[in-house]
N, C-alpha and C positions, 0 to 999 in steps of 0.2 A: 174621644182622641183615638189618633190613627195609629194602631200598634205595629210591631216592628214584623209581625206575620203578615199584616194587611200591605204594610209597605214594601217588602220584599216580595210579596207576590205580585205587586203592581208593576214594580220595577221588572221581572222576571218575564212577566207577559209581555209588557212592551219591548224589552230586549229579543225576545225570540221572534217576534212580529218584525222587527228593525234588521234583524240578521240576514244577510243573502250571502251570495257566493263569495268565497274567497279570491281576491284578486291577485294577479300575479301568475306566473306558470304555474302547472302542475308539473311534479316531479316525473319523467319516464326514465328507464334505467336505458343506458346505452347497449345496443347490441353487440353481442360476444363477436370476438374477431373471427373474421371470415377465412379462416385457415383450418386444416385437419391435421397439422404435423408440425415438428421443430426444424426441419429441415429440408432444404430440397430434394436429397437423396432419401429414399425409404428407409425406414429404420429396420436393424438387421434383425433377424429372429431372436438370436442369443449372441452372447460374447465369446471370445476364445476361452479355452481353458489351460490351464496349466498344473504341473503333477505335482503340487504344492499345497499344502494347507492355505487355503483362502484363494487357492486357484480355480476353484469351481467355474464351470459356464452359468453365466447368469442369463435367464429368458425376459425377454419385456413382451409384457401383456399387456394388451389395450384396455382401458376401462376397469383395470382391476381395483378394486374398492382398497384403501389405505385404512388398517386399524388404526384405532385411536391410541392406542399404545405401540406405537410402530416399532421401538427400539427392542421388544420382547423377541423380535425376529430374529436379534443377534444371539439368542438362547445364553444369555451371560447373567447369572444370579446376581454377580456382583454389579454388573451394571445396571439391573433393573433395580436394585437395593439403594444403589447411589442417588439414581434418578428419583426415587421415592423421597429419598431425603431432601432432595433440591427443591420438590414440589412442595415439602412441608416446612422447609425453613428458609429459602432463598426470598430475602426482602421484596424483590421485585414485583413478584405475583400479590401480594397484600396492596403494595403501592397502586398496582392497578386495576385491582378490587375496590379500592378505596376510590378512584377516580370514577369507575364506573357506578359507584353508589351516589357520588357526588352529581353526575349528570344526570341520573335519574330522579333525585331530589329537585334539580333544576325545573326538569319539565314538570314535575308535580306540584311544584311551586307556581309556575307559568301558569297551569291548570286553574288555579285560583280565580285567575281573571275573567273567566268565563261567569263568575257567579257574582252577586254583590257583595259589598264590604259594608259590614256593620260596626259602628263603634259607640259603645254605651259609656255614659259620663255622668259623674254627680258632683257638683261643685258648691259646697257650703261657703257663705261669705260673711262678715262681721262688717257693718257699713257704718260710717256717721254723715250725717249733714251738715253741711255748712250753715251755722246759725248766725255768723255775722253779716250776712249779705241780705239785702231786703229784696224781696220779690212783690209781685204785684199780687199774687195771692199765696201768701206763705202757708205751710202746713202747718199744723197745729200737733203738738205731743212730743215726745222725745226724740232728739236727735240720731239716737243708736238704733239701728235696726238688723235683723239677721234674715239672709236671704238663702233659700233652697233650692238648687234648679237640678233636675235629673233628666237628661234626655238621650234619646237614640238617634243616631244619624246615619243613614244608609246612601251607600252611593253605589252607581253602576254607570259603565261604560259599555255599552251593547257593540257587539263586533258587527257592526253593519257592514263592513268591507272585507272582514275575515283577516284584518292584521294581527288579533292575536292569535288566530287560529295558525297562522303562518310561523308566528314565533314560536308556539307550542312545537309545529312540526319541525323546525329548525333545531329545536334543542331536542326533541328526540330524535331526531338524525345524529345529533351529537352524541347522543347516548348509545346508538349503534356503533358510532365510532370508536368509543371507550369500550364497547364490547368487544370490537373487532382488535382492538389494541391489547385487551387482555388476552387474546388468543395468541395474538402475536408474540406477546411476552411468554406465554407458555410455550409455545414452539420453539421460539428462540433459546429458551432457557434448556428445554431438553435436548434440543439439538447441539447446543455449546458443551452440554455433559458428555453426550456421545464423542464428538469431535475430540474433546479433551481426554477421553479414555482411551481412543483410539491412537492419539498422540503419543499419550503414556506408554501404550504398547509398543508404538513403532519404536520409542526412544529405549524402551526396555531390550527391546530386540537389536537393535544397532550397538547398544552397550554390550550386549551378549556377543554378537558378531564381533566388534572389537578385541574384546577379551580372548575369543578365539583366535583372532588374528595375533594379538601378543603371544599368545601360547605358542602358536606355530612359528612366529619369528626367533622365539626364545628357544626352541626346540633346535632350530637351523643354526642360532648363534651356536650353542652347546656343541654341534657337530663341528663347526669351523674352528673353534677353539682347540678341540683335541686335534682336528689336522694342523694346527699352529704348532701346537707342542710335539706332534711329527715331522715339522718341518715342510708339511705338503701345502700350506698357502703362506702367503705374507702376509705380515701383521697389518696393513692397509687393508686388506682383504676382509679381515674382521672388524675392523673400524668401521668402515662402510655398513655392515651390517649391523653395528651396534648403534649408528646413526640411522638406521632405516627403523630400527625396533625402537629407540627413543621417538622418534615420530610418530610411530602407532601410539605409544603410551602416550605422546601429547594428546593425541583425538580423545583420549576417555575422560579426563576432567570437564571439558565442555559438555560433552553429552552427560556427564553427572549433573552438572549444573541445570541443564534444561530440563531434565528430568525433575530436578529440585523445585524449579519453576513450574514444571506442570502439576505438581503434587499440591503446591500452594495455590493453583488456578481451580484444581478440582474441588480444593477444601472452602474456596470463597463460594464456588458455585452450589453448593450445598448448604451456604449459609452458615459457616462456622469461622473461627479465628485460625491463623495458620498454626497453632500449637495443639489445635483439634483435629488432625489430619485423620482422614477415615481409615479403617482398616481394610478396605478394598483395594486391591492392586490389580493390574490388567496387562496382559500380555497377548500377543496375537493368537497363540493356540488356545486362549480361554474365549475367543470369540468365533462365531458361527456366519458364515457369509449367507445372506438372504439370496435363495435363488431364483425367486419371482419377483420381478420389478414391477409395479404399476407403472403404466404411462398414462395419464389421463389427457383426454381433447382439450385442446385449449378453449373451448366453449365450457367446459367444466372448471377447467383451472381457475377461470375468472371468479367461480364461485367458490372455491375451495381456499385460495390464497386469502390470508388474513389481512394483507398488506392492500390488497385489491378491493375488498370488501370495506376496508376503512376509508379509502380515497374516494370509494363510491358513496358513502356515508357523507363525506365532506360535500361532496358536489350536492347531495341533497339538501344539506343544510344551506348551502350557498343559493340553491335556487330559492327555497322558502323565504330565506331572506330578501330577495327581489319583491316579493309580495308585500313582506313588511314596509319596505321603501315606498311601496305604489300605495298602499293603505293610508302612510303618513301625508301623501300629497290629497287626499281628500277630506271631505268634512268631519269632524271629531265629534261624536255625541256623548254627553254624559247626562245622567239623570241621577237627582240627589232629592231627599226627603230628610225630615228630621222630627221626631215627635217627642214629646216631654210634659214635666208639669215643674211650677216653680210656686213657693210658698214662704211665706215668713216663719212658719212654725211644722217643726218637722212631723207633728202630730196631724196637721193637715195637709201633708206633703201629697197625699194621693186621695184623700177623700174627701177633700173641700171642693165643690164644685167651681168652676171659673178659673181653676190653676193650670190646665191645661194648655197645651198650645202644639201646633204642627204647621208645616209646610211640604210642599212636594214641588218641585222645580225641575225644569229641563235646560239644556244649553247646547247648542250646536256651533262651532267654532271651525273657520275656514281661514287657511293663511292666504292672505291677498298681497304679500310683499315678504319676503325673506333674502332677498338678494342671489335667488337662485340656490340655497342651501339643500332644500329637499330634491329638488333636480339632479344635483352634483352627487347626492347621497343614493339615488336611485343608479345613477350611472354607476357609481363605486360598485353597488350591489350587482350591477351586471358585470362590472371587470372582474370582481371578486369569482362570480361564477365560470367566467372563462377561465380564469386561471386554476380554478379546480376541476375544470372540466380537461386542460392539458394536464394537470397533474395526474389524473387518472388515466389519461391515455399513455402517459410516461409509466407510470406504475405497470399498468398491462403489459407493456413493452417490455419492461425490466423482468417481469414475472415469466414470461415467456422465454426470454433470453437465459434466465436463471435455469430454467428445465433445459435448454438446449445445451447449454455449458454442463448440466450434471450429467445428461445423455453422452454427450461427447467423450466426457471424461472417463465413465463406467467403459465405455468402448474401448478407448485409446488405453487405458490402465491396465485393462485385461491383457490387451496385446503387448503390452510394456511387460507387465509379469510373465508371459509366456517366455519373451524375449529374456528376460534377465533370469529365470529359472534354467533356462538354456546354457546361458553364459555362465552363471554360475556351477553348473555340470562340468561344464568343459575346463573353466579356470582349476577347480579343484581337480580334477583328473590332471591337469599340465603340473599342477604344483606337486602332487604324488609322485610322477614320473620325476620332475627336477630334484625332488628330495632325495629319492633313492640314487639318482645319477650323482649327487652331490656326495654322497654315502660312499660311492664305488669311485669318486674322484673323476668321474666322467664329463662333468661340466665344471665351470667356473662359478665363483658365488655370484657374479653378474648374469648369470643364466637364472639361478635360484631367486635373486631380487627381482627379476623382470616377472617370474611366475608369481612371487607373492604379492607383488604391487596388482598385478592382474585379478588375483583371487581376492584382495582385499576391495579393490572398486567393486567387483560382481558381488561379494557377499552383503555389502552394505546397500548396494542397488536393489538386491533381492528383498532385504527387509523392507526398505522402503517402497518398493512395489506392492509388496503383500499390503502394507498399511494404507495404501492408497485406495485400494479397492473396498475396503471398509468405509473409508471415510467419504468417498465418493458415492457410495451406497447410502449412506445418511445423508450426504448432501442433495440426493435426489428425493428422497421422504421429505424434507425440508421444504425443497423448491416446489414439492406439490400441494403442499398445505400441512402435513403430517397427519392426516387422518383428525384432525380437531372434533369434527362434526360426527364422529364415531364413538365420542365419548361421552359419559352419563352426565358428567359435570359441565358439559357444553351446551345444555339446552338454553334456549333463547332467553333474556331478561323479561322480568314481568313486562307484559303487553300496554302499550299507551293508546289513548284514542285524542285524536284531536278535534274531534266533533263535540259541540256543545248540546249535552240532553238537559232539559230543564227538569 
């Protein structure tokens, strides 16, 4: 009797002998963009500065590496604590991790096709022979009998043209895709927390500015009311100022509403329910603006951006599937063997001579007519690769655009903050003069209203411009890839091999 080990060894030896080179194209990474910058004009060495908190000049440093925990550059304990909670509790990361585990299990499952499949079976049966039928040579004895059959069936499909290897290669590329999807989820989550914290700080600043405006206008209204009692101003003048104050007060509830919604967003980002809001709160004074900003070369950006690496992995998978389609058009080889024993008595199942049987068989099949099915599947695989390549190029272009937009925003909003700070100082000085003149009766209420309106606009613009600089900085770190490659938990997933090793 030919045992399982002997049959399996024969099939492995034959399979290795028949295995040749994998058909289809070998994947080659596309060249990095042949550009060395993100704009036609050279990048300035640093941004403009303004004499307010968050108005420091920021320096652009070429090829400065990005720390994996880049948000710590804002030097906010509350922000770091909130991101730690988000990484621990937000459900998007476990979902991405599960998708990655699933992808690798699919790779390992596909690698099983490199080896023979063995199936063991045992079949006892009780049978009765028909006794009412006349045969030329009838058997004597009782019509009932028992039959015990045990066997091992081994099947093996040698990967002659590399179709299985290409299939494993495709699944491995999809696992890499899921790996970078996990990195993208990590980067998106941390960036969203930073952006939400900055927006909360901006809203708190706007609320404080609005309350300051209401306080100033209330003081001005008190002055006018005293002048009204003295007959120095008309009642219509007081009513006009009261209307202006009411308008300022009306802008406060919408800001408070936005703040409440922002707190809900932050709570959701850290994986909690709305009733479980975090204790951490943010204002612009609690954040420190990073002074050194990294500017990676475009050739490095395609290595750093998770979305670009994901698109590349999809292109790799599509390339391997072309080989799978080509291999399907070629002859298919299979080897099978079975060995076992059968007996009427369980006690004689193994020991009795003559009860063993075995079979070894080979088969080769070639499709001769399928109405063009395999040909069109090959063409579909080619088209899928062309689509993946085009999407990869589109992703690269978008990545460079994101960095360019972020760099322009950093520079432009620094100029905006400088102008806004100057405008706020001038408007405040003008308002102070108008308030003193009003007390002395040197100007009418219209002059005061004009000065107040100018200051209102300037103060809110200053708060928004300060917040924009923090938001721009976070957007630049996100556009450059967030430094995920510098994290200890971002080590490559378990390696895989597409080579069949007997």
